[in-house]
N, C-alpha and C positions, 0 to 999 in steps of 0.2 A: 317784687310783688305789687300789683296794682291794687290800690286802695281808693275807693270813692268815699268822700266826706260830705254828708248832707246836713244842712242847718236844721230848721224846724220842719218836720214832716207833715204835721197837722193831718194825719190819717190818709194822705194821698199816695198810698203805696203803688197803686196801679201806674200812675204817671211817673213816679220815680223809677220803678223797675223797667217801664217802657223806655225811659231815657237812657238808663244804663245799657239796655240791649241795643239801642240805636247807636250809642257811642261805640260799643264793641264792634258792631257791624261796619261802622264808618271808619274806625281807626285801625281795625284789624288786630286788636288784642283783647284779651279776656280780663275783666275786672274780677279780682279774687274775693274781695271783701268790701261790704258797704257798711259804714258807720254813720248813725244818726245821733244828733246831739240834743235830743229831747223834744217834748211835745209830739211824741210818736203817735199817741192816741190809738192804743190797742183795744178798741171797743169791739167786744165779741157780739153784743146784742144791744137792744134798747135799754135793758137794765143797767149795763155798764155805762151807757151814755148818760144815765141819770147821775152817775158818780163824778162827772166832770164838772169842774168849777167854772162854769161859763153860763151866761144868760140862756134860758131855754130856747129863745128864738134864734140863737146862733148854733144850736146843737146840730151835728150832722153825722150820720153813721159812717160816712166815707167808705173805704174799701178794705180795711184790715180784716173784717169778718170773713171775706172771701179766702184769705190765707189761713185763718183759724179753722174754718170748716173743711178745707181741703178742696174747695172749688178751684182754687189756684195755688201754685206752689212758688215760693220765693226763689227766683232764679239765681241768686247769689247769697252767700252766707251774710247774714245781717246782724250787726251788733248795735244796740242802742241803750241810751240812758233816759231816765225820766225827766220831764220838764214840770211846767205848772198847769198844763192842760192835758191831763191824762185820765184814763180809766183807772182811777187810783185803787179801786177795790181789787182789780186784777193784779196790778203791779204789787199790791201789798201782799198777795199770796206767795210772792217770790222775793222775799227780802234780801236773799243772798244771790239772786239771779236765777235764770232758768229760761227754758223755751216757752215763749208766748204763742208760737206757731212753729210748724216745721221749718227749719232753717232760719228762724229768727230768734235771737238770743238777747234777753235783757240782762244787764249787768247788775241789777239790784240797787239797793240804797247807795251802796258803794261796792265796787268789785274790781278785781284784776284778773285777766285772763292772758293766756299765750296763744298767739296764732302764728304758727310757723316760726317760732322763736321771737316774734315781736310782742313785747310786753305792753299790753293796752289796759289802762286803769280808767275808771270813771266814778263820778259822783252825781247822783240824781237829785232833782228838785231845784229850788232857789232858796236863797238866803233871806231869812227874816229874823231879826235879832230877838223878838219876844218869844220865839219858839225854839231857838237854837240849843238852848240848855235842857230842854224837856226830853222826856222819854217818848217812846212810840205808843201813845196812849189811844190813837184813833183806830176805829174799824167801822166798816159799813154795817148797816146804813148810817151815813154821815148826816150831821146837821150842817148848816151853812158855814159854821166856823171850822169844824173839823175837816169839811170838804176841802178847805184850803190849807189848814195847818198840816195835813197828811203829807203834802208834797214839799214841806219846808225842811231843809237839811238839818241834821242834828250833829251835835258835837262828837258823839261816839264814832261816827262815820269818818270825820276828819281826823280825829285821834288815831283811828286804826290805820288810815292811809299814811299818816306821818311816821309810822313805825317801820315802813318799808326802808330797807337798806339799799339794795341796788336801785338805781333810779329807773323811772318809767320811761319807756320809749315814746308812748303816746298817751296823753291824758285828755280826758273829756269832762266838760262841765256844761250845764245848760246856761246859766248866767256867767258873765265874764269874770275873771279874777279882777279885783279892784286895782286900779292904776295902770292897766295895760294901755289905755288910751294915751298915755304919755309917751309911748314908744313907737307910735305910728303916725300917720298923716292925720293929726288931730283937726287941723283946718278943714280938710276934706269931709271928715266925719261930721263936724259942726254944720257944714254947708247942707249935708243930707239930713241931719238930725239936729236942728238948732235947739230943741228942747233939752238936749243933753248938756248944754253949757253950764248951767247951774250946778248940777251934780258933779261935772268934771272939775269945776273950779273949787268945789268943796271936798274933792276926793271922795265922793260918795258913789260914783258910777262903778258898779260891780260888787262882787262878793268879797268881804274880807277873809272869810275862811279859805276861799279859793286862792286869794293872794298868798295866804300863809302856805298853802300846799304848793303853789307854784315856786316859791322861794326854797321850800324844803326838798321837793322831789327834782326840780330843774329838768323836766323832760325836754327833749329835743323839739317835740311838737305838743301844742295845746290847742284843742278845737272847741269852740263854743257856738251858741246860737242866741235865742231869746230876744235880742234887741232888734231883730229884723233888719239887719244891714250887714254888708260885707265890710270887714275891717281887718287889716293885717298889721302885725307889729313884730319887731325883733327885740326880744327882752334880754339884757345882759345879766350875768350873775357874777358874784365876787370872784369865783374861781376861773373866770374867763370863758365859761361855757355860755351858750345862748339858747333861748327858747323861741322858736318860731311859732307865733300865735296867729290863728286865723278864726275869725267869726264869720259865719255864713248866714244868709237870709233864709226866709221861709219859701216853701214851694208854691211860687206864684209866677205868672208871666212877667217878663222883664226884670226878673230878680236873679241875683247871683247866689244860688243856694247849693250848688254842687261843685266839688273840687276833686280832681283825680291826682293822686300822688303815686310815685314809683318808689318804693322802700325795699331795701334789701331784706331778704329773710334772714333768720338767724343762721349761725354757722352749723353746718352739718344736716341742714334741713333740705330734703329732696325737692327740686323744682317740680311743680305740677301736683304735688301732694299737699293737701290742706288739712291740718290738725288744729282743732280747737281744744285747748287743755286748760285745766285749773292751774293757778299759780301757787306753787307749794309754799312760798313765804307767806302769801295772803291767807292761805287755808290755816297755817300755823298761827297767824296773828288772830284770826277769828276764834280759834280754839282757846288761845291764851287770854283773850279779853272777853270771853263769854260772860264772866261774872259781872262785867260792867253794863250789861244790857239793863235798861230801865224802861218800864211801861207806865210810869207815873206821869201825870200831867203837870208836875211841879219841877222846878229846876234842880238839876243835879250837877256834879262836877267830876271830871276825870281826875285820876291820881296824878300827882306831881312831885317835884322835889321838896323834901323837908318832911314828908310823911313816912310812916312806917312800912307802907305797902309798896309793892313793886309798881314803878311808873314807866319803865321802859320795856317794851314788848317786842323789840326786834328779835326774832327767835335765833336760837343757837342751832348749830348743826344737829345736836342731839334731839332738840325739840322738833325740828323738821322731820327727822327720821321717824319719830313716833307717828307723826301724821301720815308720812308716806306709807308706813306700814298699815295704817288703818285703811288706806286706798289700795292696798295690795300692789304697790309700786306702779299703779296705772292712773295717771292724772288726766286721761282723756275724758272730757266731759260726755256723760252718756246721752244717747239720743232717746231720752225717755219722755218726750212731750205726750201728754194725755188730755184730751178734751174733757172737761168737767161741767160745762154748761152747754146749753143748746145755742148754736149760732143764729144770728139774724137771718131771716128768710125773706128776701126782697119781694117774693111773690104772694106773701101773706099780708094782708091789711092788719095793721095794729093801731089802736088808739093810744098815741104816746102819753096823753094826759092820764091814762089808766095804769101806766107802767110805773112801778115802784123800785126803789133801790133794792138790790139784793142783799141777803144776809152774807156775812163773811164765812168763807170756807177755807179750810186748810188744804193746800195744794200737795199732792203726793210727791212732786219733785222736791219740794222743801222738806217734807218729812224724810224722805230717803236720804237727802243731803245732811240734815241735822243728825239723823241717827248714825250715819257713818262718821261724821266729825265729832260727835258727842258735844253738840251745842244746842241751843234753844231757839225755837221760832218765836220772834216777838209778837206775831199775831196770835199764835196759840196761847202764849203767856198772858197777854191782855185780856183775851176772852175768858180764860180760866179765872184770872184774878177779879174780874167783874161779874163772875157767876153766870156767864153765857155758855150755852151748849157749843161745843166744838163744831158740830155739824149735824144737820138733820138728814136731809136727802137732797140730792141734786142730779142733774142730768149727767150720766157717766158714759163715756165711750170706752168700752172695754176692749176695743181693738185699736190702740193708739197709733198714729201715723209715725213712721220713722223715715226721715229723709236723710240720706247719707250725705255728710258734708263733702265727701270726696269719693269717687267711684270705687277706690281701692279699699275703702272701709265700709264694711257692711254693718256695721253696727247700727166861722160866724154867718125869705127866698130871694138870694142874690148870687151872682156869679162871683168868682174870685176876682177882686178888684185889681186891675193893672196898676192904678195909681194910689193904691192904698198907702196911707201915710200914718205910721204908728209911732210918732215921736214920744209918746208918753208911755211906751210899753215897757220902759225900764221900771215902772211902778206896777205893771200888770201882774196881778196874782190870780190873777184869775185863770189738649182738651181732655180734661179729667173730670170724672163724676165726683161729687162731694163724697167724703169718706162716710161710711155708714155709722149710724149711732144705734146700737143694738138694744139698749135696755135702760130703763130707769131703775136705779138701785140706791140704797143708802151708801153715801160716801164712805162711812166708816167701814162698810163691809169690804171695800177694795183698797183701803189704805193700810200701810203698816201701822202697828200699834203705836200710839203717841208715847213720848217719854214720861209724861205723867197725865193722868186722866182724872175727870170729874163727872160724876153723875149730874146731869143738868138740874135736877131737883134737890140735890144735896146742898148743905151749908158749906161755905168756904172753910170753916173750921174742921171739916171732916177730911180734907185733902191729905193724902199721904205723900209727903215730900220725897219719899224713897224713890219714886219713879221719875223725879225731875233730874235733869242732867246735874252731875256732881257740883259743877261750879255755880249753879243757880238755885240751889235749895233754899238759900236764905231769902229769896225773893218773896216768899209767902208771908214774911213778916212785914213787908212793906204796906203802908196804907193804901187802901183802894182809891184810886183817882176817880171824882165825878167828872350804733354803728350805721349810720344811716346816710344814704345818698338820695337826694330828692331832686326831682325835675324842676323844682321851684327855683326861681332866681334869687339873688341875694336880697333884694328888696321885697321878696315874698308877694309879688303882685300876680295877678291872674289875667290872662288874655281872654278874649271873648270867642265864643263859637256861634256862628250864624246859622240859624235853622233854615233860612231861605236859600242856602247854597245849592247850586244846581246838582251837586253830587247827592242831594237828598231828595228822593222821590216824593211825589205828592202823598202817596199812601203812607210813606214813612212819617212825613210831617204831620199828618192827621192822626198818627198813632200816639204821639207823645204830647206833652204839655207844651203848647205854643210858647215859643221864646224861652222856654225853661233852660235851654242849654247855655244861655249867656253865662259866662263864668267858668267854663271849663278850661283847664290849663293848655297852653301851647297852640291854640287854634285861633285863626284871625277872625276879627269881628267885621260885619258889614251892616248897612242900613237895609231898610225895606223888609222888616219882619212882618209876619202876619199875626193878627190877633184872634184868629178863629179858635173857638173853643172845641174841645173833644166832645163828640156826640155820644150820649149815653142811651142805653136802652131804657124803655119806660119802666119805672119803678116808683114806689112811694118815696117822696123826697122829704128832706127835713131842711130847715134853714141852714144856709152856708154861712160861714164866718165872714165878716167884713171888718173894716177898720174900727168899728165901735167896739168890738170885743177886746181890742188891744188898747184903745184909749180910755177905757173904763178904768178908773182908779181901783186899787185894791181895797176891798171893803173890810179887810180884817186888820 
């Protein structure tokens, strides 16, 4: 199975998909799956854009909204994790993952899925120690602090991933696991990113929780982004196994941001048939650890040895069977994407200064998932705990798009800088018609009933905890918070692809991001590349990101 790995997407979906299609045409093979390692920027409209933790002058709507609205369709199944530049309000609606657009699937705060027998896990966000032990207390509209803390990883997600027994095949994180720079070409890395030297020497470059996961799960492949450079490493483990680590750059000219791998599908999986499925062990772990969910803004701790409560949640076969029965023995992820906000319209002038952050809404995908698994939605919990209405009304598409994964199943005003140098980004925290939208209606009228409800004007003391999921009824007493074969060589390096090759026509080269294909495996590099930019149709523009967005220190 051909899998394309992308570094930081930064909302440039059109360029990425055009590149994928050009590779397919040039090489004569089909890319089955695209994986993006964060900073995906799934901004549906200008309200979502307000929820991104970047200076306003660098905000750009980019092109995701076209795939959300149905104006365009993702040509390849796309999986992604969150980074530190995201429409956090939207991703918060899908804490356990879900479709952000047809054929584009988010893995959630942490998640595990199976694609044709290949087990893919991921953890979203970046590590900041001052938020790591806290609960999920944030929801939109955010202030300048919560706009950043919302994308900081939490201990519960790491704890859950560490319960997995069979190892992962592919693991994704936005920031690097700490210490991986010791296992690759460190001198080359420092020549490209000299500002990393102090952190490397102090063993502070990267995420300690991800390092813990790397040593626990020992996946054959680990992919990251965030630091905006390509870096490969081969990390040995005590049992003799190795992890091939690859970090990729952001989607810019002259940057190595895409890698194509050839990985065998699982045993007994038909070639040409693509199935995206839940992972049974992961589902069971979510069910067994639901009582550990916290929505407090103070520190909490996971259970451990020496206490009276259970601290190991690697599920038994009996526990997995209970969950499998709840899913009626069908672990295929339903194609249940539904639009619940109005997408950006490039033809309508909007005064961005008058746009405000949206209120938080509960996503029907999450409600369906939580009801089926008998777990709680952290966003729903924190809103109820703080006395907020779950939802008022919003733009509802009552005829959701369903894009089949495989035909057999019906179910930061600047241009992108070529020589952008973001050495300090380790500290950055910062032709189809559109599908019809038929009506405006109260969101509550089309959602399944929540597991526990609250009248928006009632006092918290009147809540009836009988409608809360069994494992989380006690939360109301909490204080309210203010086999793999790869085409990669042993040293895990990547050859270059030259966009100016005579095999690529002028029309094709104008179609994709200039010089973007540098870094694709197995194809020779040449000089003489063109720096022409893709021509865009006239539309209201917003400032594009440049190096200032990444050299700005984290304010939190």
